[in-house]
Each structure stands twice: as structure tokens, then as C-alpha cells.
C-alpha positions as CSV (number, residue, x, y, z in Angstrom):
1,M,85.5,133.6,79.1
2,V,87.8,130.6,79.1
3,R,87.9,130.6,83.0
4,R,84.1,130.9,83.1
5,T,83.7,128.0,80.8
6,K,86.1,125.9,82.8
7,N,84.3,126.8,86.1
8,E,81.0,125.9,84.5
9,A,82.4,122.5,83.4
10,L,83.6,121.8,86.9
11,V,80.2,122.7,88.3
12,T,78.6,120.4,85.9
13,R,81.0,117.6,86.7
14,E,80.2,117.9,90.4
15,K,76.5,117.9,89.7
16,I,76.9,114.7,87.8
17,L,78.9,113.1,90.6
18,D,76.3,114.3,93.2
19,A,73.6,112.7,91.0
20,A,75.4,109.5,90.6
21,E,76.1,109.2,94.3
22,W,72.4,109.7,95.0
23,C,71.4,107.1,92.4
24,Y,73.8,104.6,93.7
25,R,72.4,105.0,97.2
26,T,68.8,104.9,96.0
27,Y,68.8,102.3,93.3
28,G,72.0,100.4,93.9
29,V,75.1,100.5,91.7
30,S,74.1,97.8,89.2
31,R,70.7,99.4,88.6
32,T,72.0,102.9,88.1
33,T,72.0,104.0,84.5
34,M,73.3,107.0,82.6
35,V,69.6,107.9,82.0
36,L,68.9,108.0,85.7
37,I,72.1,110.0,86.4
38,A,71.3,112.5,83.6
39,A,67.8,113.0,84.9
40,R,69.0,113.6,88.5
41,A,71.7,115.9,87.3
42,D,69.3,117.7,85.0
43,C,71.7,117.4,82.1
44,T,72.0,115.4,78.8
45,R,73.8,112.1,78.5
46,G,76.1,113.8,76.1
47,A,77.2,116.1,78.9
48,I,78.0,113.1,81.1
49,Y,80.0,111.5,78.4
50,W,81.9,114.7,77.8
51,H,83.2,114.4,81.4
52,F,83.3,110.6,81.8
53,S,83.9,108.2,78.9
54,K,82.2,105.3,80.6
55,P,80.0,104.6,83.6
56,L,82.9,102.9,85.5
57,N,84.7,106.2,85.5
58,I,81.8,107.9,87.2
59,F,81.8,105.2,89.9
60,Q,85.5,105.6,90.4
61,A,85.2,109.4,90.8
62,V,82.4,109.0,93.3
63,L,84.5,106.7,95.4
64,D,87.5,109.0,95.2
65,R,85.5,111.9,96.6
66,G,84.6,110.0,99.7
67,R,87.8,108.1,100.4
68,I,89.3,108.1,103.8
69,P,93.2,108.0,103.8
70,L,93.2,105.2,106.4
71,L,96.1,103.2,104.9
72,E,98.2,106.3,104.6
73,R,97.5,107.2,108.3
74,L,98.2,103.6,109.4
75,R,101.5,103.7,107.5
76,D,102.5,106.8,109.3
77,V,101.7,105.2,112.7
78,S,103.7,102.1,111.6
79,L,106.8,104.3,111.0
80,A,106.5,106.2,114.3
81,S,108.6,105.7,117.4
82,P,107.0,104.2,120.5
83,P,104.6,104.6,122.1
84,V,102.5,103.6,119.1
85,M,99.2,102.6,120.8
86,P,98.1,106.2,121.5
87,R,98.9,107.1,117.9
88,L,97.0,104.2,116.6
89,R,94.0,105.0,118.8
90,Q,94.0,108.6,117.6
91,C,94.3,107.4,114.0
92,L,91.2,105.2,114.2
93,Y,89.3,107.9,116.1
94,Q,90.0,110.3,113.2
95,C,88.5,107.7,110.9
96,L,85.3,107.7,112.9
97,C,85.3,111.5,113.0
98,D,85.6,111.6,109.2
99,I,82.6,109.3,108.9
100,Q,80.5,111.3,111.3
101,D,81.4,114.8,110.0
102,N,81.6,114.2,106.3
103,E,78.3,113.2,104.5
104,R,80.1,112.3,101.3
105,V,82.3,109.8,103.2
106,R,79.3,108.3,104.8
107,N,77.5,108.0,101.5
108,V,80.4,106.3,99.8
109,L,80.8,103.8,102.6
110,E,77.1,103.1,102.6
111,I,77.3,102.4,98.8
112,L,80.2,100.0,99.2
113,A,78.6,98.2,102.2
114,F,75.0,98.0,101.2
115,R,74.3,99.2,97.6
116,Y,77.1,97.4,95.7
117,D,76.6,93.9,94.4
118,F,80.0,93.3,92.9
119,A,78.6,92.7,89.4
120,G,79.8,93.4,85.9
121,D,82.6,95.9,85.3
122,T,82.6,97.1,88.9
123,L,83.8,93.7,90.1
124,L,87.4,95.0,90.0
125,F,86.5,97.4,92.9
126,R,85.8,94.3,95.0
127,E,89.4,93.2,94.4
128,L,90.5,96.7,95.4
129,Q,88.5,96.5,98.6
130,Q,90.0,93.1,99.4
131,Y,93.5,94.5,98.7
132,E,92.9,97.5,101.0
133,A,91.5,95.3,103.8
134,E,94.5,93.0,103.5
135,R,96.8,96.1,103.7
136,M,95.0,97.4,106.7
137,M,95.5,94.1,108.6
138,I,99.1,93.9,107.6
139,L,99.8,97.4,108.9
140,L,97.9,96.7,112.1
141,R,99.8,93.5,112.7
142,H,103.1,95.4,112.1
143,I,102.0,98.1,114.5
144,F,101.0,95.7,117.2
145,A,104.2,93.7,116.8
146,D,106.1,97.0,117.5
147,A,103.9,97.7,120.4
148,K,104.6,94.3,121.8
149,K,108.4,94.9,121.6
150,A,107.9,98.2,123.4
151,G,106.0,96.6,126.2
152,E,102.7,98.4,125.3
153,L,100.7,95.2,125.1
154,R,99.5,92.6,127.6
155,D,100.9,89.1,127.2
156,L,98.9,88.5,124.0
157,C,99.6,87.5,120.4
158,P,100.1,90.8,118.4
159,A,98.4,89.3,115.4
160,S,95.3,88.5,117.4
161,C,95.3,92.0,118.9
162,A,95.4,93.4,115.4
163,S,92.5,91.3,114.4
164,L,90.4,92.3,117.5
165,V,91.0,96.1,116.8
166,G,90.5,95.7,113.1
167,F,87.3,93.8,113.4
168,A,86.0,96.2,116.1
169,L,86.6,99.1,113.7
170,V,85.0,97.5,110.7
171,G,82.0,96.2,112.7
172,A,81.5,99.5,114.5
173,V,81.5,101.4,111.2
174,R,79.1,99.0,109.5
175,L,76.6,99.1,112.4
176,Y,76.8,102.9,112.4
177,L,76.0,103.1,108.7
178,M,73.0,100.9,109.2
179,G,71.4,103.2,111.7
180,P,70.3,106.9,111.8
181,V,73.1,109.5,111.8
182,E,73.3,110.4,115.5
183,A,76.1,111.4,117.8
184,D,75.2,108.6,120.2
185,S,75.7,106.0,117.5
186,M,79.2,107.2,116.8
187,Q,79.9,107.4,120.5
188,E,79.0,103.7,120.8
189,A,81.3,102.9,117.9
190,R,84.1,104.8,119.6
191,G,83.3,102.9,122.8
192,A,83.7,99.6,121.0
193,L,87.2,100.7,119.9
194,D,88.0,101.9,123.4
195,L,87.1,98.5,124.9
196,A,89.2,96.7,122.3
197,F,92.2,98.8,123.2
198,E,91.6,98.4,127.0
199,L,91.6,94.7,126.5
200,V,95.0,94.5,124.8
201,Q,97.0,97.3,126.2
202,A,99.4,96.9,129.2
203,D,98.2,98.6,132.3
204,G,100.7,101.5,132.1
205,Y,99.5,102.4,128.6
206,R,95.8,102.4,128.9
207,S,93.8,105.4,127.8
208,G,97.0,107.1,126.7
209,F,97.1,109.9,124.2
210,V,99.7,111.7,122.2
211,G,99.7,115.4,122.6
């Protein structure tokens, strides 16, 4: 009986998060209320408050479900031995694959990019996004500096190369989220990354992969 009750609670929690995710995408974060979430989840507001003490906790849980561990993957690349460019390329490809294959990941990124107005209590998540963006660029600059030492780059500034690849990734993902979910769209995003790598890598390291 205890196990059944626990399982039912977990099912209800997921229904609430599914409903909140839908509401955020449909109405926007600032316009989503507990009433809307409860109606979508077909449960009472009391049931929601049993699982989440405040709306901010729901938003956090929705984001956590769709998070890509990009920083952790970049950190692994930054600690790897040369050659690092093939590992970095595979790392960013995996990020694109996660977005294409996981609807929850796409929904969360869409909420953050287009349905989130950085208002009220959720303002702190903007600071978190800024921190993660800064960490991404720091890691990329570190990786490209190592690649430069290993002779994997053209005669270019490693920091500028990091900016090029980082901006290509963010821009490609943002444009992908704006359009219909199609394989061709993600192929174009991957093509943008390919071009960025081809522009910065030394001739002997182009299109290289790690087995």
C-alpha cells in the first residue's frame, strides 16, 4: 500500500510538471498560474502545493527535467589530452542530438528562449543563465587555448575561435527552436557548427573524430 501511494504521488508530480511545462510554453512563464496548472493537470491546487511549496519550485523542476549537461561535457573535454578539437566537435554534436531527440529538452529551451520574460521571482534564473553562458565561454576559451598549443588551430586567436564556435552553437540552436521540428533544420544547425570548425582548425585536423 505504501509503495502504491508513493508511486501514485510520483505520477501526480509528473502530471503537474507536464502541465506546467505546457502552460509555460502556451501562456508564458509570468502568465502561468497555479489555477492554470491545476486545470491542465486535472488536480487541485492543494495537490500541487503538497508537491511544490511555491510556484518557483515548479519552474525549477521543469527546467531540471530538460537540462542538457553541456558544462559537464565541456569540462571533460577541457581535461582531455590532445587532440581536443574532435572531442569538442562530438560534444557539441551531442548537444544538438539531445535537442533533436528529446522533446522535453526542446520545450525547456523554447521556454527559456521565447516564453520567459525574466520577471518577478524567476529573475534569479536569468542570473543562472548568465553564469552558465559565462562558464561555457570560459571552458571554450580554455579548450581552444589547449588546441592552439597542440597545433590544432590555424594562426588565429584562441579566444576569438571560442567565440565563433560558441556563437555558432547558440545561434544555430535558437534558429532551430524558432522553426518546425525537422531533421533538415537540425542538419543545417550541424552544418553551421561544421563550418565554424573548418574555419579555425589547422589543415591536418579538419573533420577529425575520436573513435
